[in-house]
N, C-alpha and C positions, 0 to 999 in steps of 0.2 A: 048679611054682612057682606060685602064685597071684597073679592080676593084681589090683591095687586096684581097678580100674576094675570088675571082677567083684564085689568085693565092696561097691560101691557099689548094685546091683540090687534088693536085698530093702530096702535104707535108704532109696531115692526111692522105690521102691513103697510103702511105710507112711506117709512123708511126705504124697505124694500123695494117700493114702488119709484122713489125718487132716485134711488143709486140704480135701477134698472133703466132706468129714463137716461141717466147719466152716462151710464155703460154702453148703450146705444148711440145716443150722441157723440160720445166719443168714435165708437168704431164707425157712423156716417163719415166724421170728418176726416179721420184715416182713409178711408178708401177714397172719399173728395180727392184728398193730397195726392194721394198714391196716382189717381187716374188721373191730373193734371199734369204731374211729372213729363218733361219731356223723352218721349219715346226711345232716340237715340242715346240716352245720356245713362249710363249703369250706376248704381248706387255706390260701386267700388269707386269709380272714376272721381264721383262728387264726394265722396269720403277723404281720397286723398289730397283734397286741395285745402281742407280745413282751414289750417293756418293761413295761408293766402288770403282765402274768402274772407275770413274775419279781420284781417287787417285792410282788406278791401272795404268791406262794408263799414269798418271803423272812418277810413279816409271820407268814404263819400258820406259818413253822416256828419263827419265835420266839417266839411267844403260849405262854405256859405253863399258860394254862386248856385248852388243848386236849389229848385223851391223847398219851400219848409216843409211840404207834406212828402216830399220825398223823404228826407231827412227826419222826419218825424217816424217814419215807416222803418226806415233803417236802424233807429234806436230804439224801436221797439221789437226788432227783429235781434238785436244785440241782447237786449234785456231778457228776452226769451230763451237767447241762447244758451246764456251764464246763468239763468234760473234754474235751480233742482229740480222744478215743475214742469213734465212734460208730457206732451199726447200721448207718448208710446215712450218709457222709462227707459235710460239709457243702459241702464243694466240686462236687458235682454238683447242677446248677439245681434249684430246686422240690423233688425228691425227697430231696434231702438235709437239707433243714430240716422235710422234711414225717415223718417219725420221731419228731423233736422235739415236734412238734405233736401229734401222736396221743400220745405217752407222756405228754405234759403233759396231755393231756384225759383219758385213763385213770385218771392219779392223782390227778386233781381229782374225778372220780366218786368213788372210793373214800375222797376227804377228806372230800367233803360227805357222802355216807353214814355216816361215823362221826362226823362232828363237828358237821355239821347247815349249813344253807342259811345261820343268821345270822352265823356264822364267814367264809364267802365275802362275804356282803355287808359285815360291818365292816370287812374289811380291804382291798376292791376301793379303790384308788387312783385309778382312771380315770374314764371317764365313766359315765353312766345305760347309754348304749348298748353300750359296752365290757362292761358287767357282764350286758347281757343276753346276748351271744354269747358269753362265758365261761360263764354260767350254762347254756346251751345245750350249750358244750363238756362242762360237768360233769353233764348229763343231766336236769337242769331244766326245767319248764317256765314261764317268767315267767308267763303270762298265766294261769295256773292256780294260781301260787303266790302266796299272801298277803302275803308280805313286800315290804313297799313301798319301789322302790328309792330310793336317795340322792341328792339334785338334784346 
């Protein structure tokens, strides 16, 4: 007679392998996101701008003059940011929000490359200092950029 506990062995081994693989993939993705962040922008600077950045992303996503692929990326980013599922759970201090900041920077870089710096400047809801930080997050160098900052 077969023991039901013996039948669980291969299933538990498979489940453990799948969970271990997902954990490894998650760690690699976090490492890649952290590696791709701008060197000169700290996580603290990025987190302080979160409300203005959310408004910026929403405004850019609603701008029909931008290419559809850019708007889709922005809507997906908004969906990720409001979703309770995260790469790193937000309950972990600092690190929980760091993945969000790195992902926002990554998406903003791709948006600026495709839509241009003018779209970022036109839709920025915050201060000129905040725009400078967001521009650095997006990979722009405001000192070399000829576009004037809004007052």
